[in-house]
C-alpha positions as CSV (number, residue, x, y, z in Angstrom):
1,M,0.1,-0.1,-0.2
2,E,0.9,3.1,-1.0
3,T,2.2,5.8,1.9
4,L,3.3,9.4,2.5
5,T,6.8,10.4,2.5
6,F,8.6,12.2,5.2
7,W,8.7,15.2,2.7
8,Q,5.5,15.0,1.3
9,S,4.0,15.1,4.6
10,L,6.3,17.9,5.6
11,I,5.3,19.8,2.4
12,I,1.5,19.6,3.1
13,A,2.2,20.6,6.6
14,L,3.9,23.5,5.8
15,W,1.6,24.6,2.9
16,V,-1.3,24.3,5.6
17,A,0.6,26.5,8.2
18,A,1.1,29.0,5.7
19,I,-2.5,29.4,4.9
20,M,-3.5,29.2,8.3
21,S,-1.1,31.7,9.6
22,R,-1.7,34.0,6.4
23,A,1.6,34.3,6.0
24,F,1.4,35.0,2.1
25,L,-0.9,37.2,0.1
26,G,-2.1,38.8,3.1
27,G,-6.1,39.0,3.5
28,A,-6.3,36.8,0.1
29,T,-5.1,34.0,2.1
30,L,-8.3,33.9,3.6
31,T,-9.8,32.3,0.4
32,L,-7.5,29.4,0.5
33,R,-8.5,29.3,4.1
34,F,-12.1,29.0,3.3
35,S,-12.1,26.4,0.7
36,P,-10.5,23.1,0.2
37,L,-9.8,23.4,-3.8
38,M,-6.4,24.9,-3.3
39,T,-5.3,22.7,-0.6
40,G,-6.3,19.7,-2.8
41,L,-4.4,20.6,-5.7
42,V,-1.4,21.0,-3.6
43,V,-2.2,17.9,-1.7
44,G,-2.7,15.9,-5.5
45,I,0.6,17.8,-6.9
46,V,2.9,16.5,-3.7
47,M,1.0,13.0,-4.3
48,G,1.2,13.0,-8.0
49,H,-2.6,12.3,-8.2
50,V,-3.9,15.4,-9.2
51,A,-6.9,14.3,-11.2
52,E,-7.8,12.2,-8.4
53,A,-7.2,14.5,-5.7
54,M,-9.5,17.2,-7.2
55,I,-12.2,14.7,-7.6
56,I,-12.1,14.0,-4.0
57,T,-11.6,18.1,-3.3
58,A,-14.6,18.7,-5.5
59,A,-16.9,16.4,-3.4
60,I,-15.4,17.9,-0.2
61,Q,-16.0,21.5,-1.2
62,L,-19.8,20.8,-1.3
63,I,-20.1,20.3,2.4
64,Y,-18.5,23.9,2.9
65,M,-21.1,25.6,0.1
66,G,-22.6,28.7,2.0
67,V,-20.8,28.1,5.0
68,F,-19.9,31.8,6.3
69,S,-17.0,32.5,9.1
70,P,-18.4,35.5,10.9
71,G,-15.4,37.3,12.7
72,G,-13.0,34.8,10.9
73,T,-14.2,31.9,12.9
74,M,-15.6,29.1,11.1
75,P,-17.4,25.7,12.6
76,S,-14.6,23.4,10.6
77,E,-11.5,24.2,8.8
78,P,-11.5,23.4,5.2
79,S,-8.0,23.6,4.4
80,I,-7.2,21.2,7.2
81,A,-10.0,18.9,6.4
82,A,-8.8,18.4,2.8
83,A,-5.0,18.1,4.0
84,I,-6.0,15.2,5.8
85,A,-9.0,13.7,4.1
86,V,-7.3,13.6,0.1
87,P,-4.1,11.5,1.0
88,V,-6.4,9.2,3.3
89,A,-8.6,8.8,0.3
90,I,-5.9,8.3,-2.2
91,L,-3.7,6.2,-0.3
92,G,-7.2,4.1,0.7
93,N,-8.5,4.3,-2.9
94,L,-11.7,5.6,-1.3
95,K,-14.9,6.9,-3.2
96,P,-15.1,10.7,-2.6
97,E,-18.4,10.1,-0.4
98,A,-16.2,8.1,2.0
99,A,-13.8,11.1,2.0
100,I,-16.2,13.4,3.0
101,A,-17.1,11.4,6.2
102,V,-13.3,11.6,7.0
103,A,-13.1,15.4,6.3
104,V,-15.8,16.0,8.5
105,P,-14.6,15.3,12.1
106,V,-11.0,16.2,10.9
107,G,-12.1,19.9,9.9
108,L,-14.1,20.1,13.2
109,L,-10.7,19.4,15.2
110,G,-9.0,21.7,12.9
111,A,-11.5,24.9,14.2
112,Y,-10.6,23.5,17.8
113,L,-6.8,24.1,16.7
114,Y,-7.7,27.6,15.3
115,Q,-9.2,28.6,18.4
116,F,-6.1,27.6,20.3
117,R,-4.3,29.8,17.5
118,F,-6.2,32.8,19.3
119,F,-5.5,31.6,22.7
120,I,-1.8,31.9,21.7
121,N,-2.1,35.1,20.2
122,T,-3.4,36.7,23.5
123,F,0.0,36.2,25.0
124,L,1.7,37.7,21.8
125,G,-0.6,40.8,22.2
126,K,1.1,41.7,25.4
127,I,4.3,42.0,23.7
128,T,2.7,44.3,21.3
129,D,1.3,46.3,24.4
130,R,5.1,46.8,25.5
131,A,6.4,47.4,22.4
132,V,3.3,50.4,22.0
133,E,4.4,51.6,25.2
134,K,8.0,52.4,24.0
135,L,6.9,53.8,20.7
136,D,9.1,50.8,19.1
137,D,8.0,51.0,15.5
138,G,10.0,47.8,14.9
139,A,8.9,45.9,17.6
140,I,5.3,46.7,17.1
141,T,5.9,45.3,13.4
142,R,7.4,42.0,14.7
143,S,4.6,41.4,17.3
144,I,1.8,41.8,14.9
145,V,3.6,40.3,11.8
146,L,6.4,38.4,12.9
147,Y,5.5,36.7,15.7
148,P,2.1,35.5,15.1
149,V,3.6,33.7,11.9
150,I,5.8,32.0,13.8
151,A,3.5,30.5,16.4
152,S,1.3,29.4,13.5
153,F,3.8,27.4,12.3
154,I,5.1,25.9,15.3
155,L,1.4,25.2,15.9
156,F,0.3,23.7,13.1
157,V,3.4,22.2,11.1
158,P,3.8,19.5,13.8
159,L,0.5,18.4,14.1
160,V,-0.5,18.0,10.7
161,F,3.0,16.4,10.0
162,I,2.0,13.8,12.5
163,A,-1.3,13.4,11.2
164,L,0.1,12.9,7.7
165,Y,3.0,10.7,8.3
166,F,1.7,8.5,11.0
167,G,-2.0,8.8,11.0
168,A,-3.2,8.9,7.2
169,P,-2.2,5.4,6.2
170,V,-3.5,4.2,9.1
171,I,-7.2,5.6,8.7
172,A,-6.9,4.7,4.8
173,D,-6.0,1.0,6.1
174,V,-8.9,0.8,8.4
175,I,-11.4,2.2,6.0
176,K,-10.1,0.0,3.1
177,T,-10.5,-3.1,5.4
178,L,-13.9,-1.7,6.1
179,E,-14.9,-1.7,2.6
180,G,-18.0,-3.9,1.8
181,T,-19.5,-3.8,5.2
182,V,-22.4,-2.0,6.6
183,V,-20.0,0.6,8.3
184,F,-18.4,1.4,5.1
185,H,-21.8,1.9,3.4
186,I,-22.8,4.4,6.3
187,L,-19.9,6.4,5.7
188,E,-20.5,6.7,1.9
189,V,-24.5,7.2,2.9
190,I,-23.2,10.0,5.7
191,G,-20.8,11.7,3.0
192,G,-23.5,12.0,0.2
193,G,-25.9,13.3,2.7
194,L,-23.5,16.0,3.8
195,A,-22.6,17.2,0.7
196,A,-26.5,17.5,-0.2
197,I,-26.7,19.3,3.1
198,G,-23.8,21.9,1.5
199,I,-26.0,22.4,-1.5
200,A,-29.1,23.3,0.1
201,T,-27.6,25.8,2.0
202,T,-26.1,27.5,-0.7
203,I,-29.8,27.4,-2.5
204,Y,-31.0,28.9,1.1
205,V,-28.6,31.7,0.9
206,I,-28.9,32.4,-2.7
207,G,-32.3,31.7,-3.1
208,R,-34.0,34.4,-4.3
209,R,-37.1,33.0,-6.1
210,E,-36.3,34.8,-9.5
211,Y,-32.6,33.4,-9.3
212,I,-34.2,29.4,-8.7
213,V,-35.0,29.1,-12.2
214,F,-31.2,29.0,-13.5
215,F,-30.6,26.4,-10.6
216,L,-33.3,24.3,-12.2
217,L,-32.3,24.8,-15.6
218,A,-28.7,23.7,-14.7
219,F,-29.7,20.6,-12.8
220,F,-31.9,19.3,-16.0
221,M,-29.3,20.1,-18.3
222,S,-27.0,18.0,-16.4
223,V,-29.5,15.3,-16.4
224,I,-30.5,15.5,-20.0
225,F,-26.8,15.9,-21.2
226,A,-25.5,13.0,-19.0
227,S,-25.5,10.5,-21.9
228,L,-23.3,13.0,-24.2
229,K,-20.2,13.3,-21.6
230,I,-20.2,17.1,-21.5
231,T,-17.5,18.5,-19.8
232,M,-17.3,21.1,-17.2
233,V,-15.8,23.5,-19.3
234,T,-18.6,23.2,-21.7
235,Y,-20.8,23.7,-19.0
236,A,-19.1,26.7,-17.8
237,I,-19.2,28.2,-21.1
238,L,-22.8,27.4,-21.5
239,G,-23.5,29.1,-18.0
240,A,-21.4,32.3,-18.9
241,L,-23.2,32.8,-21.9
242,I,-26.7,32.6,-20.1
243,A,-25.7,34.8,-17.6
244,A,-24.5,37.4,-20.0
245,I,-27.8,36.9,-21.9
246,F,-29.3,37.7,-18.4
247,V,-27.3,40.5,-17.6
248,L,-28.0,42.3,-21.2
249,V,-31.7,41.9,-20.7
250,K,-32.0,42.9,-17.4
251,S,-29.9,46.3,-18.1
252,S,-31.8,47.0,-21.3
253,N,-35.2,46.6,-19.0
254,N,-33.6,49.0,-16.6
255,R,-32.8,51.5,-19.2
256,T,-36.3,51.3,-20.5
257,A,-37.6,51.5,-17.1
258,S,-35.5,54.7,-16.6
259,T,-36.3,56.4,-19.7
260,N,-39.8,55.9,-18.8
261,A,-39.6,57.4,-15.8
262,N,-37.8,60.5,-17.1
263,D,-40.6,60.8,-19.9
264,A,-43.2,60.9,-17.4
265,S,-41.3,63.2,-15.0
266,S,-40.7,65.8,-17.8
267,F,-44.6,65.3,-18.7
268,D,-45.4,66.1,-15.2
269,D,-43.2,69.6,-15.5
270,D,-44.7,70.4,-18.4
271,D,-48.2,70.1,-16.6
272,D,-47.0,72.1,-14.1
273,D,-46.0,74.9,-16.6
274,F,-49.3,75.0,-18.3
């Protein structure tokens, strides 16, 4: 059975730590943290199974659709979930549904780990207070930017590395052993149900009645054209064209309504002059 090497585990752990610490790209790193897609891509490149990794990550992405992060805190950490669940699924040759069942508890544990990072930052805040009292610009910068990043790497790298290097092969082996049993079937059912919940949450969030028709159109197009094996790129192009037509029609209606309103206003002004 294939296993993760030392360097593969370390690279993935460093990637996760960089995301969770916002060590690069600044605020844009939040997008990487809130979505498992880029982490899944990195895992696929590191393990040499990009296609399999993206298929699994796409399934994991479904459970995080419509999930928000008020105050930067999430109920689950998508990047950590993908960093562990994707290697487990690849090593065990698991279906995406089973990977979802692994990603959920891992993501929940990752959320607790991220909250512990906030606890560590409270101590770093005292260093910032002392630097402010001394009006030391360099010390303020280090306490706000450098020290939190270092603390995050110290926190996330060892734990994620241990989970990958020692835990992922064991978990994959256990789940692979359960294949064909009732427990394995339960994992698949739970995974599929969680994905459906994610989609339902998204529909509820963006479910304005005037836009539901587009969701139904996309669903029935996927069912009708399933036998043609149309790629996602083709669907994306069709979706972009339909969206462009919708925007053009809506803009035209808005201009017409604005013109009519101006004409009506001019007519009222003429009546007042008369």
